[in-house]
Residue frames as qw, qx, qy, qz and C-alpha x, y, z in Angstrom:
[[0.197, 0.528, -0.642, 0.519, 20.91, 11.90, 0.45],
 [0.707, -0.383, -0.594, 0.022, 20.83, 10.07, 3.75],
 [0.296, -0.811, 0.230, -0.450, 20.76, 11.58, 7.21],
 [0.107, 0.501, -0.797, 0.320, 22.85, 10.30, 10.09],
 [0.567, -0.113, 0.654, -0.487, 20.06, 8.04, 11.39],
 [0.298, 0.009, 0.923, 0.245, 19.63, 6.02, 8.25],
 [0.444, 0.679, 0.539, -0.226, 16.46, 7.59, 6.86],
 [0.472, 0.142, 0.450, 0.745, 16.87, 8.76, 3.31],
 [0.130, 0.781, 0.236, -0.563, 16.18, 12.28, 2.04],
 [0.493, 0.272, 0.507, 0.653, 16.00, 13.75, -1.42],
 [0.000, -0.610, -0.143, 0.780, 15.87, 17.40, -2.45],
 [0.546, 0.716, 0.426, 0.084, 14.08, 18.90, -5.42],
 [0.358, 0.834, -0.078, 0.413, 16.37, 21.92, -5.47],
 [0.767, -0.309, -0.287, 0.483, 19.53, 21.73, -3.42],
 [0.350, 0.303, -0.044, 0.885, 20.37, 25.41, -3.98],
 [0.328, -0.504, -0.029, -0.799, 17.39, 26.70, -1.97],
 [0.194, -0.087, 0.795, -0.568, 16.01, 26.05, 1.46],
 [0.207, -0.307, -0.868, -0.331, 13.14, 23.60, 1.06],
 [0.371, -0.169, 0.197, -0.891, 9.79, 25.07, 2.00],
 [0.874, -0.075, -0.115, -0.467, 8.06, 21.69, 1.71],
 [0.044, -0.391, 0.906, -0.158, 9.19, 18.68, 3.72],
 [0.836, -0.040, -0.273, -0.474, 7.32, 15.46, 2.90],
 [0.223, -0.402, 0.846, -0.270, 7.77, 12.74, 5.51],
 [0.769, 0.038, -0.494, -0.404, 6.80, 9.17, 4.62],
 [0.561, -0.401, 0.643, -0.333, 6.20, 6.79, 7.53],
 [0.845, 0.111, 0.523, -0.028, 6.81, 3.14, 6.71],
 [0.339, 0.813, -0.282, -0.381, 9.16, 4.43, 4.02],
 [0.082, -0.484, 0.844, 0.215, 11.09, 1.18, 3.53],
 [0.608, 0.202, 0.740, -0.204, 8.11, -1.02, 2.55],
 [0.478, 0.371, 0.690, 0.397, 6.60, -1.83, -0.86],
 [0.184, 0.890, 0.378, 0.175, 4.73, 1.47, -1.33],
 [0.313, -0.888, 0.125, 0.312, 7.31, 3.66, 0.44],
 [0.531, -0.277, 0.564, 0.568, 10.11, 2.30, -1.76],
 [0.411, 0.542, 0.609, 0.408, 7.97, 2.87, -4.87],
 [0.009, -0.980, -0.196, 0.029, 7.30, 6.50, -3.86],
 [0.462, -0.691, 0.325, 0.451, 11.03, 6.98, -3.21],
 [0.521, 0.044, 0.625, 0.580, 11.92, 5.69, -6.67],
 [0.266, 0.774, 0.523, 0.238, 9.17, 7.83, -8.25],
 [0.091, -0.993, -0.057, 0.056, 10.31, 11.11, -6.69],
 [0.463, -0.708, 0.414, 0.336, 14.04, 10.41, -6.44],
 [0.519, -0.132, 0.695, 0.479, 15.11, 8.25, -9.38],
 [0.369, 0.561, 0.650, 0.357, 12.44, 9.33, -11.87],
 [0.233, 0.068, 0.056, 0.969, 12.88, 13.03, -11.15],
 [0.237, -0.637, -0.573, -0.458, 9.37, 13.82, -9.91],
 [0.381, -0.507, -0.433, 0.640, 10.39, 15.93, -6.91],
 [0.134, 0.907, 0.312, 0.250, 8.76, 19.37, -7.17],
 [0.318, 0.561, -0.261, 0.718, 10.84, 22.53, -6.63],
 [0.197, -0.489, 0.444, -0.725, 11.62, 23.25, -2.96],
 [0.902, -0.272, -0.091, -0.321, 10.48, 19.76, -1.89],
 [0.060, 0.471, -0.852, 0.219, 12.53, 17.61, 0.46],
 [0.860, -0.159, -0.334, -0.352, 11.45, 14.01, 0.99],
 [0.192, -0.472, 0.778, -0.369, 12.20, 12.02, 4.15],
 [0.799, -0.038, -0.519, -0.301, 11.61, 8.25, 4.15],
 [0.458, -0.557, 0.544, -0.430, 11.40, 6.89, 7.67],
 [0.652, 0.051, -0.756, -0.031, 12.38, 3.39, 8.67],
 [0.728, -0.596, -0.323, -0.099, 11.67, 1.75, 12.03],
 [0.673, -0.012, -0.299, 0.676, 15.23, 2.64, 13.11],
 [0.043, 0.511, 0.003, 0.858, 14.07, 6.25, 13.49],
 [0.259, -0.134, 0.552, -0.781, 11.80, 5.44, 16.41],
 [0.001, -0.313, -0.949, 0.030, 8.67, 3.58, 17.49],
 [0.229, -0.282, -0.267, -0.892, 5.52, 5.31, 16.24],
 [0.568, -0.511, -0.638, -0.100, 3.53, 3.45, 18.91],
 [0.515, -0.444, -0.361, 0.639, 5.41, 5.61, 21.42],
 [0.092, 0.955, 0.281, 0.026, 4.27, 9.23, 21.72],
 [0.350, -0.815, 0.255, 0.384, 7.70, 10.57, 22.75],
 [0.552, -0.087, 0.628, 0.542, 9.44, 8.84, 19.85],
 [0.352, 0.678, 0.570, 0.303, 6.86, 10.22, 17.44],
 [0.080, -0.982, -0.107, 0.132, 7.26, 13.75, 18.78],
 [0.478, -0.581, 0.423, 0.505, 11.05, 13.51, 18.44],
 [0.507, 0.241, 0.651, 0.511, 10.67, 12.51, 14.79],
 [0.175, 0.865, 0.420, 0.210, 8.33, 15.43, 14.07],
 [0.319, -0.897, 0.079, 0.296, 10.64, 17.78, 16.01],
 [0.574, -0.323, 0.510, 0.553, 13.63, 16.60, 14.01],
 [0.367, 0.233, 0.660, 0.612, 12.20, 16.81, 10.50],
 [0.175, 0.474, 0.205, -0.838, 9.49, 19.50, 10.91],
 [0.242, 0.257, 0.806, 0.476, 7.39, 17.99, 8.09],
 [0.326, 0.209, -0.007, -0.922, 4.90, 20.13, 6.21],
 [0.789, 0.133, -0.295, -0.522, 3.33, 17.05, 4.56],
 [0.375, -0.307, 0.858, -0.170, 3.05, 13.44, 5.79],
 [0.738, 0.122, -0.511, -0.423, 2.26, 10.26, 3.84],
 [0.494, -0.399, 0.654, -0.411, 1.39, 7.70, 6.52],
 [0.726, 0.216, -0.593, -0.272, 2.08, 4.11, 5.47],
 [0.118, 0.287, -0.863, 0.399, 3.34, 2.63, 8.77],
 [0.778, -0.247, -0.027, -0.577, 1.06, 0.00, 10.32],
 [0.395, -0.249, 0.874, -0.131, 1.07, -3.30, 12.13],
 [0.735, 0.298, -0.284, -0.538, 0.12, -5.73, 9.38],
 [0.302, -0.269, 0.914, -0.038, -0.02, -9.50, 9.02],
 [0.304, -0.021, -0.822, -0.481, -1.69, -12.43, 7.32],
 [0.639, -0.374, -0.411, -0.532, -4.99, -14.07, 8.06],
 [0.758, -0.305, -0.548, 0.177, -3.81, -16.26, 10.94],
 [0.359, 0.012, -0.358, 0.862, -1.88, -13.48, 12.68],
 [0.282, -0.298, -0.095, -0.907, -4.95, -11.22, 12.45],
 [0.726, -0.377, -0.465, -0.339, -7.17, -13.93, 13.93],
 [0.742, -0.226, -0.502, 0.383, -4.77, -14.75, 16.78],
 [0.404, -0.224, -0.257, 0.849, -3.84, -11.17, 17.78],
 [0.029, 0.767, 0.494, 0.409, -6.93, -8.99, 17.39],
 [0.410, -0.856, -0.182, 0.256, -6.08, -6.98, 20.51],
 [0.518, -0.414, 0.278, 0.695, -2.54, -6.20, 19.33],
 [0.322, 0.353, 0.552, 0.683, -3.67, -5.35, 15.79],
 [0.117, -0.871, -0.418, -0.229, -6.24, -2.94, 17.16],
 [0.470, -0.824, -0.080, 0.305, -4.18, -1.34, 19.93],
 [0.565, -0.285, 0.313, 0.708, -0.90, -0.95, 18.06],
 [0.274, 0.447, 0.507, 0.685, -2.53, 0.56, 14.98],
 [0.220, -0.895, -0.373, -0.108, -4.64, 2.87, 17.14],
 [0.538, -0.685, 0.051, 0.489, -1.48, 4.05, 18.94],
 [0.495, 0.009, 0.433, 0.754, 0.43, 4.59, 15.69],
 [0.130, 0.623, 0.526, 0.563, -2.41, 6.45, 14.01],
 [0.325, -0.895, -0.301, 0.052, -3.26, 8.59, 17.03],
 [0.551, -0.550, 0.133, 0.613, 0.36, 9.62, 17.55],
 [0.390, 0.142, 0.481, 0.772, 0.88, 10.49, 13.87],
 [0.003, 0.726, 0.531, 0.437, -2.43, 12.35, 13.48],
 [0.387, -0.876, -0.234, 0.166, -2.13, 14.34, 16.72],
 [0.526, -0.421, 0.229, 0.703, 1.50, 15.27, 15.95],
 [0.299, 0.397, 0.521, 0.694, 0.37, 16.40, 12.50],
 [0.171, -0.875, -0.399, -0.214, -2.08, 18.74, 14.24],
 [0.536, -0.755, -0.044, 0.374, 0.39, 19.98, 16.88],
 [0.488, -0.326, 0.379, 0.716, 3.22, 20.56, 14.35],
 [0.359, 0.700, 0.074, -0.613, 0.82, 22.25, 11.92],
 [0.364, -0.039, 0.800, 0.475, 1.35, 19.76, 9.07],
 [0.341, 0.313, -0.181, -0.868, -0.36, 21.14, 5.96],
 [0.788, 0.174, -0.334, -0.487, -1.44, 17.76, 4.57],
 [0.389, -0.284, 0.862, -0.156, -1.68, 14.21, 5.91],
 [0.741, 0.221, -0.418, -0.477, -2.44, 11.28, 3.59],
 [0.471, -0.310, 0.789, -0.243, -3.01, 7.92, 5.33],
 [0.383, 0.154, -0.814, -0.409, -3.47, 4.48, 3.77],
 [0.745, -0.060, 0.411, -0.522, -6.55, 2.32, 4.35],
 [0.077, -0.184, 0.949, 0.246, -7.31, -1.07, 2.75],
 [0.586, -0.078, -0.454, -0.667, -10.17, -2.78, 0.92],
 [0.502, -0.126, -0.847, 0.121, -10.08, -5.56, 3.55],
 [0.031, -0.146, -0.586, 0.796, -11.58, -3.18, 6.17],
 [0.430, -0.099, -0.305, -0.844, -14.88, -2.82, 4.24],
 [0.732, -0.117, 0.370, -0.561, -18.08, -4.52, 5.48],
 [0.314, -0.148, 0.931, 0.116, -18.02, -8.30, 5.18],
 [0.337, 0.521, 0.781, 0.067, -21.54, -8.43, 3.80],
 [0.074, 0.604, -0.069, -0.790, -21.89, -5.86, 1.04],
 [0.715, 0.624, 0.313, -0.035, -22.81, -5.30, -2.58],
 [0.518, -0.272, 0.418, 0.695, -20.29, -4.84, -5.39],
 [0.594, 0.328, -0.344, 0.649, -18.64, -2.74, -6.57],
 [0.474, -0.680, -0.359, 0.428, -17.66, -1.19, -3.25],
 [0.308, 0.688, 0.017, 0.657, -16.94, 2.52, -3.09],
 [0.255, 0.249, -0.472, 0.806, -15.71, 5.03, -0.53],
 [0.455, -0.366, 0.048, -0.810, -19.19, 5.78, 0.83],
 [0.864, -0.199, -0.375, -0.272, -19.71, 2.16, 2.02],
 [0.354, 0.422, -0.699, 0.455, -16.79, 1.92, 4.46],
 [0.158, -0.151, 0.680, -0.700, -18.90, 2.09, 7.63],
 [0.632, -0.068, -0.299, -0.712, -22.04, 0.31, 6.36],
 [0.939, -0.231, -0.155, -0.204, -21.56, -2.88, 8.39],
 [0.641, -0.628, 0.431, 0.095, -19.03, -4.86, 10.44],
 [0.321, 0.618, -0.683, -0.221, -15.83, -6.10, 8.77],
 [0.831, 0.037, -0.550, -0.070, -15.04, -9.79, 8.45],
 [0.727, -0.677, 0.053, -0.102, -14.56, -11.20, 11.99],
 [0.906, 0.029, -0.065, 0.417, -11.11, -12.59, 11.11],
 [0.503, 0.194, -0.075, 0.839, -9.46, -9.13, 10.94],
 [0.188, -0.865, -0.402, -0.234, -11.85, -6.92, 12.92],
 [0.551, -0.654, -0.079, 0.512, -9.09, -5.62, 15.23],
 [0.407, -0.104, 0.371, 0.828, -7.07, -4.27, 12.31],
 [0.103, 0.544, 0.616, 0.560, -10.15, -3.19, 10.36],
 [0.258, -0.878, -0.404, 0.013, -11.74, -1.07, 13.08],
 [0.482, -0.577, 0.074, 0.655, -8.42, 0.64, 13.85],
 [0.319, 0.054, 0.501, 0.803, -8.02, 1.52, 10.18],
 [0.011, -0.705, -0.621, -0.342, -11.64, 2.66, 9.77],
 [0.335, -0.825, -0.300, 0.343, -11.14, 5.15, 12.58],
 [0.395, -0.169, 0.264, 0.864, -8.57, 6.97, 10.42],
 [0.021, 0.469, 0.563, 0.680, -11.45, 8.03, 8.17],
 [0.362, -0.787, -0.498, 0.024, -13.57, 9.01, 11.18],
 [0.481, -0.641, -0.079, 0.593, -10.76, 11.12, 12.63],
 [0.337, 0.133, 0.383, 0.850, -9.83, 12.74, 9.29],
 [0.126, -0.671, -0.501, -0.531, -13.34, 14.22, 9.21],
 [0.515, -0.760, -0.347, 0.190, -13.25, 15.08, 12.92],
 [0.520, -0.357, 0.071, 0.773, -9.90, 16.91, 12.61],
 [0.182, 0.349, 0.442, 0.806, -11.24, 18.82, 9.61],
 [0.289, -0.757, -0.487, -0.325, -14.36, 19.89, 11.45],
 [0.568, -0.761, -0.221, 0.222, -12.74, 20.80, 14.77],
 [0.495, -0.614, 0.215, 0.576, -9.27, 22.00, 13.79],
 [0.512, 0.807, -0.075, -0.285, -9.57, 22.64, 10.01],
 [0.430, -0.460, 0.711, 0.313, -6.81, 20.07, 9.36],
 [0.640, 0.510, -0.360, -0.449, -6.25, 18.91, 5.78],
 [0.356, -0.274, 0.892, -0.053, -6.20, 15.15, 6.44],
 [0.785, 0.275, -0.180, -0.525, -7.36, 12.49, 3.96],
 [0.602, -0.263, 0.754, 0.004, -6.94, 8.79, 3.14],
 [0.446, 0.408, -0.637, -0.479, -6.34, 6.45, 0.21],
 [0.826, -0.029, 0.508, -0.242, -7.94, 3.03, -0.36],
 [0.228, 0.496, -0.734, -0.403, -5.71, 0.95, -2.70],
 [0.959, 0.052, -0.065, -0.270, -6.68, -2.41, -4.15],
 [0.927, -0.223, 0.176, 0.245, -4.14, -5.30, -4.30],
 [0.100, 0.913, -0.371, -0.138, -0.63, -3.79, -4.64],
 [0.924, -0.056, 0.238, 0.294, 2.31, -5.57, -6.25],
 [0.423, 0.874, -0.191, 0.142, 5.70, -4.68, -7.70],
 [0.602, 0.377, -0.504, 0.491, 9.45, -4.57, -7.00],
 [0.024, 0.371, -0.569, 0.734, 10.63, -4.59, -3.36],
 [0.763, -0.329, -0.144, -0.538, 7.60, -6.67, -2.30],
 [0.475, -0.374, 0.760, -0.237, 7.68, -9.57, 0.16],
 [0.611, 0.297, -0.597, -0.428, 7.97, -12.64, -2.07],
 [0.265, -0.190, 0.885, -0.333, 7.35, -15.17, 0.69],
 [0.368, -0.141, -0.809, -0.436, 5.23, -18.09, -0.53],
 [0.321, -0.423, -0.803, 0.270, 3.67, -18.52, 2.93],
 [0.169, -0.634, -0.411, 0.633, 3.27, -14.88, 4.02],
 [0.084, -0.181, 0.327, 0.924, 3.42, -12.84, 0.81],
 [0.554, 0.446, 0.223, -0.666, 0.46, -11.59, -1.22],
 [0.857, 0.363, 0.343, -0.127, -0.83, -13.31, -4.34],
 [0.638, 0.750, -0.168, 0.043, 1.45, -12.03, -7.13],
 [0.025, 0.739, -0.654, 0.159, 4.81, -12.06, -5.27],
 [0.674, -0.237, 0.666, -0.214, 3.98, -15.48, -3.83],
 [0.863, 0.434, 0.246, -0.080, 3.20, -16.84, -7.31],
 [0.419, 0.822, -0.382, 0.049, 6.39, -15.32, -8.72],
 [0.257, -0.593, 0.742, -0.180, 8.53, -17.07, -6.09],
 [0.786, 0.030, 0.582, -0.205, 6.62, -20.34, -6.50],
 [0.782, 0.619, 0.039, -0.063, 7.06, -20.26, -10.29],
 [0.153, 0.804, -0.569, 0.081, 10.76, -19.48, -9.90],
 [0.467, -0.389, 0.774, -0.177, 11.21, -22.61, -7.74],
 [0.842, 0.296, 0.410, -0.186, 9.13, -24.76, -10.12],
 [0.620, 0.752, -0.222, -0.016, 11.33, -23.72, -13.03],
 [0.025, -0.716, 0.680, -0.157, 14.54, -24.25, -11.05],
 [0.489, -0.227, 0.810, -0.228, 13.47, -27.67, -9.71],
 [0.308, 0.109, -0.769, -0.550, 11.72, -28.76, -12.95],
 [0.067, 0.317, 0.893, -0.313, 8.46, -29.42, -11.06],
 [0.015, 0.673, 0.622, 0.400, 4.86, -28.39, -11.80],
 [0.016, -0.189, 0.178, -0.965, 3.84, -24.80, -11.01],
 [0.269, -0.479, -0.835, 0.026, 1.04, -25.45, -8.48],
 [0.168, -0.331, 0.045, -0.928, -1.51, -22.72, -7.69],
 [0.048, 0.228, 0.845, -0.481, -3.72, -23.12, -4.62],
 [0.409, 0.500, 0.403, -0.649, -7.42, -23.10, -5.51],
 [0.644, 0.505, 0.568, 0.089, -9.31, -23.16, -8.80],
 [0.354, -0.053, 0.316, 0.879, -7.90, -19.87, -10.15],
 [0.054, 0.644, 0.638, 0.419, -11.40, -18.45, -10.71],
 [0.237, -0.790, -0.358, 0.437, -11.52, -15.63, -8.06],
 [0.387, 0.733, 0.185, 0.528, -11.30, -12.13, -9.49],
 [0.476, -0.645, -0.162, 0.575, -9.07, -9.31, -8.21],
 [0.319, 0.925, 0.001, 0.207, -7.97, -5.80, -9.16],
 [0.767, -0.284, -0.002, 0.576, -4.19, -5.34, -9.02],
 [0.159, 0.985, -0.033, 0.053, -2.41, -2.00, -8.99],
 [0.773, 0.278, -0.205, 0.532, 1.30, -1.75, -9.87],
 [0.534, -0.599, -0.285, 0.525, 3.31, -0.11, -7.09],
 [0.322, -0.064, 0.170, 0.929, 4.75, 2.63, -9.27],
 [0.154, -0.536, -0.519, -0.648, 1.27, 3.67, -10.46],
 [0.518, -0.714, -0.466, 0.071, 0.14, 3.78, -6.82],
 [0.519, -0.357, -0.099, 0.770, 3.22, 5.86, -5.93],
 [0.144, 0.213, 0.337, 0.906, 2.48, 8.38, -8.69],
 [0.338, -0.618, -0.515, -0.489, -1.19, 8.68, -7.68],
 [0.579, -0.603, -0.420, 0.353, -0.33, 8.94, -3.99],
 [0.366, -0.195, 0.016, 0.910, 1.95, 11.92, -4.69],
 [0.098, -0.391, -0.451, -0.796, -0.88, 13.43, -6.77],
 [0.484, -0.675, -0.550, -0.087, -3.31, 12.96, -3.82],
 [0.534, -0.461, -0.259, 0.660, -0.83, 14.68, -1.53],
 [0.228, -0.102, 0.186, 0.950, -0.44, 17.64, -3.89],
 [0.191, -0.120, -0.444, -0.867, -3.88, 17.99, -5.48],
 [0.486, -0.442, -0.695, -0.293, -6.68, 16.10, -3.66],
 [0.027, 0.170, -0.503, 0.847, -7.98, 18.17, -0.75],
 [0.686, -0.302, -0.249, -0.614, -11.00, 16.42, 0.71],
 [0.373, -0.429, 0.726, -0.387, -11.21, 14.48, 4.02],
 [0.905, 0.114, 0.252, -0.324, -13.27, 11.67, 2.43],
 [0.603, -0.296, 0.665, 0.325, -11.24, 8.68, 1.16],
 [0.576, 0.609, -0.302, -0.455, -10.34, 8.12, -2.49],
 [0.901, -0.028, 0.430, 0.056, -9.95, 4.64, -3.99],
 [0.167, 0.708, -0.571, -0.380, -6.84, 4.20, -6.12],
 [0.673, 0.028, 0.739, -0.005, -7.50, 1.23, -8.34],
 [0.027, -0.057, 0.740, 0.669, -7.55, 0.03, -11.90],
 [0.551, 0.010, -0.151, -0.821, -10.96, 0.10, -13.57],
 [0.757, -0.032, 0.521, -0.392, -13.56, -2.60, -12.93],
 [0.835, 0.498, -0.121, -0.200, -13.03, -3.83, -16.50],
 [0.390, 0.632, -0.645, 0.179, -9.38, -4.59, -15.61],
 [0.704, -0.380, 0.507, -0.321, -10.32, -7.10, -12.90],
 [0.530, 0.414, -0.718, -0.178, -8.52, -10.39, -13.62],
 [0.940, -0.277, -0.118, -0.163, -8.78, -13.99, -12.45],
 [0.550, -0.647, 0.522, 0.082, -6.05, -15.61, -10.37],
 [0.840, 0.190, 0.452, 0.231, -5.64, -18.05, -13.27],
 [0.481, 0.837, 0.056, 0.255, -4.84, -15.16, -15.66],
 [0.233, -0.893, 0.374, -0.089, -2.32, -13.83, -13.14],
 [0.766, -0.337, 0.533, 0.123, -0.66, -17.24, -12.74],
 [0.778, 0.439, 0.350, 0.283, -0.37, -17.69, -16.53],
 [0.239, 0.941, -0.100, 0.216, 1.07, -14.18, -16.88],
 [0.478, -0.738, 0.476, 0.002, 3.64, -15.03, -14.20],
 [0.839, -0.010, 0.504, 0.207, 4.55, -18.28, -16.01],
 [0.614, 0.716, 0.180, 0.279, 4.96, -16.37, -19.30],
 [0.025, -0.954, 0.249, -0.164, 7.10, -13.66, -17.69],
 [0.598, -0.572, 0.561, 0.018, 9.25, -16.32, -16.00],
 [0.512, 0.476, -0.637, -0.325, 9.52, -18.24, -19.32],
 [0.445, -0.172, 0.834, -0.276, 8.23, -21.30, -17.50],
 [0.535, 0.229, -0.568, -0.582, 7.25, -24.04, -19.92],
 [0.062, 0.021, -0.977, 0.201, 6.37, -26.82, -17.49],
 [0.287, -0.503, -0.782, -0.231, 2.97, -27.97, -16.22],
 [0.199, -0.261, 0.253, -0.910, 0.64, -25.47, -14.51],
 [0.373, -0.323, -0.870, 0.007, -1.61, -27.16, -11.92],
 [0.362, -0.457, 0.093, -0.807, -4.57, -25.74, -9.98],
 [0.232, -0.055, -0.911, 0.337, -4.97, -27.54, -6.63],
 [0.435, -0.440, -0.317, -0.718, -8.72, -27.41, -6.10],
 [0.640, -0.398, -0.624, 0.207, -8.40, -29.08, -2.70],
 [0.314, -0.181, -0.296, 0.883, -7.26, -25.68, -1.42],
 [0.095, 0.765, 0.532, -0.351, -9.77, -22.93, -0.62],
 [0.388, 0.575, 0.340, 0.635, -10.44, -20.15, -3.12],
 [0.167, -0.304, -0.302, 0.888, -11.29, -17.47, -0.58],
 [0.322, 0.644, 0.328, -0.611, -13.65, -14.66, -1.50],
 [0.644, 0.457, 0.530, 0.309, -14.71, -14.81, -5.17],
 [0.344, 0.594, 0.181, 0.704, -14.55, -11.07, -5.82],
 [0.342, -0.615, -0.342, 0.623, -13.90, -7.76, -4.02],
 [0.390, 0.535, 0.372, 0.650, -14.57, -5.37, -6.87],
 [0.219, -0.618, -0.254, 0.711, -13.91, -1.71, -6.06],
 [0.374, 0.831, 0.350, 0.219, -15.22, 1.27, -8.05],
 [0.503, -0.239, 0.018, 0.830, -12.76, 4.02, -8.95],
 [0.198, 0.794, 0.473, 0.325, -15.34, 6.59, -10.15],
 [0.281, -0.929, -0.053, 0.234, -14.03, 9.28, -7.81],
 [0.531, -0.399, 0.440, 0.604, -10.48, 8.86, -9.13],
 [0.416, 0.354, 0.630, 0.552, -11.74, 8.94, -12.74],
 [0.030, 0.934, 0.356, -0.010, -13.60, 12.17, -12.04],
 [0.271, -0.874, 0.226, 0.334, -10.25, 13.82, -11.27],
 [0.173, -0.526, 0.720, 0.419, -7.97, 11.75, -13.55],
 [0.822, 0.365, 0.231, -0.371, -10.12, 10.48, -16.44],
 [0.702, 0.635, -0.318, -0.061, -7.13, 9.86, -18.72],
 [0.335, -0.648, 0.678, -0.087, -4.74, 8.23, -16.27],
 [0.828, 0.281, -0.452, -0.177, -3.25, 5.09, -17.84],
 [0.731, -0.512, 0.436, -0.119, -2.40, 2.27, -15.45],
 [0.033, 0.474, -0.858, -0.193, 0.43, -0.17, -16.14],
 [0.819, 0.034, -0.385, -0.424, -1.06, -3.31, -17.72],
 [0.856, -0.405, 0.290, -0.137, -0.99, -6.48, -15.67],
 [0.923, 0.283, 0.010, 0.262, 1.33, -8.12, -18.23],
 [0.376, 0.713, -0.266, 0.528, 3.85, -5.26, -18.10],
 [0.430, -0.713, 0.334, -0.442, 3.69, -4.97, -14.33],
 [0.947, -0.235, 0.218, -0.035, 4.19, -8.69, -13.80],
 [0.814, 0.436, -0.098, 0.372, 7.09, -8.74, -16.26],
 [0.104, 0.758, -0.337, 0.550, 8.79, -5.86, -14.40],
 [0.673, -0.571, 0.317, -0.347, 8.16, -7.58, -11.07],
 [0.988, 0.024, 0.092, 0.118, 9.57, -10.91, -12.32],
 [0.604, 0.606, -0.206, 0.475, 12.62, -9.16, -13.81],
 [0.189, -0.759, 0.366, -0.505, 13.25, -7.35, -10.50],
 [0.870, -0.382, 0.244, -0.196, 12.86, -10.59, -8.50],
 [0.937, 0.226, -0.009, 0.265, 15.35, -12.42, -10.72],
 [0.402, 0.682, -0.254, 0.556, 17.87, -9.56, -10.57],
 [0.202, -0.591, 0.454, -0.635, 17.54, -9.18, -6.77],
 [0.825, -0.205, -0.493, -0.186, 16.89, -12.81, -5.76],
 [0.592, 0.031, -0.599, 0.538, 19.61, -12.95, -3.12],
 [0.095, 0.016, -0.405, 0.909, 18.46, -9.83, -1.25],
 [0.447, -0.339, -0.365, -0.743, 14.67, -9.85, -1.93],
 [0.457, -0.196, 0.596, -0.630, 12.37, -10.37, 1.04],
 [0.713, 0.079, -0.555, -0.421, 11.19, -13.98, 0.84]]
């Protein structure tokens, strides 16, 4: 159901008063939408759970009073914190002050309100891009603070790193149950399919769509050799809900496919072409930069808890993403 301010809510059991209220900040983005579909459409809401998915219309999380009003209104018992100021490489380089300050304000307001309103569990999202620039691979959760991040996004990275610092501090000082998730590259329905500003897979899907429509070559920037781990948004949604319910440790947990499932950008591009039924020429423009060759993340901690969890294969995930893009082309973010 939807409340009168536009944020959506879903009940596990409408005949009883919910004793658990899960509030998702940034609820209208890629991951928030995937969580909403997982709990609402796929029937994975637990008994006596109510879910609230916030959009920016609800208030400005950079503002303490707005944040307090949101907590006052919904009285959440659990919070999944996805909201952040995010942007591409050039935005991060040009606005380090804003990326640091705005994320610090958002995170401080959410975390402190979680303490004041006695939230039972807070799960915040980090990113692999906040790890040390110079490191060994695979990276794992223990290496987060081992060196400075890449200079290009240090404003964003340091603000995000401090979530981990404060999770441990809140646990020690106030016995708060706060933790964080480190996902690898996320993709899926409801993504931003902008060729200029989108991430790798949605950008390639849109580019391939246009190549097929215009009968032109499907051109991929770079050699296609860099390796990446991709996690399908529904898998991440399912595991995020599991973390909220079952993982009670302030130290971060990486949610990623196994190291063996790392794929090259070339493999991804060919999978996109196959899913799009594109039969034209595929070109790799080696005049464009490849970026970092690999960013391999270890998921040993996840596998300790969920040894048998089966991730969606890249082929299946890309096919579902392509199908969604084609069905929702007019309204998709692009």
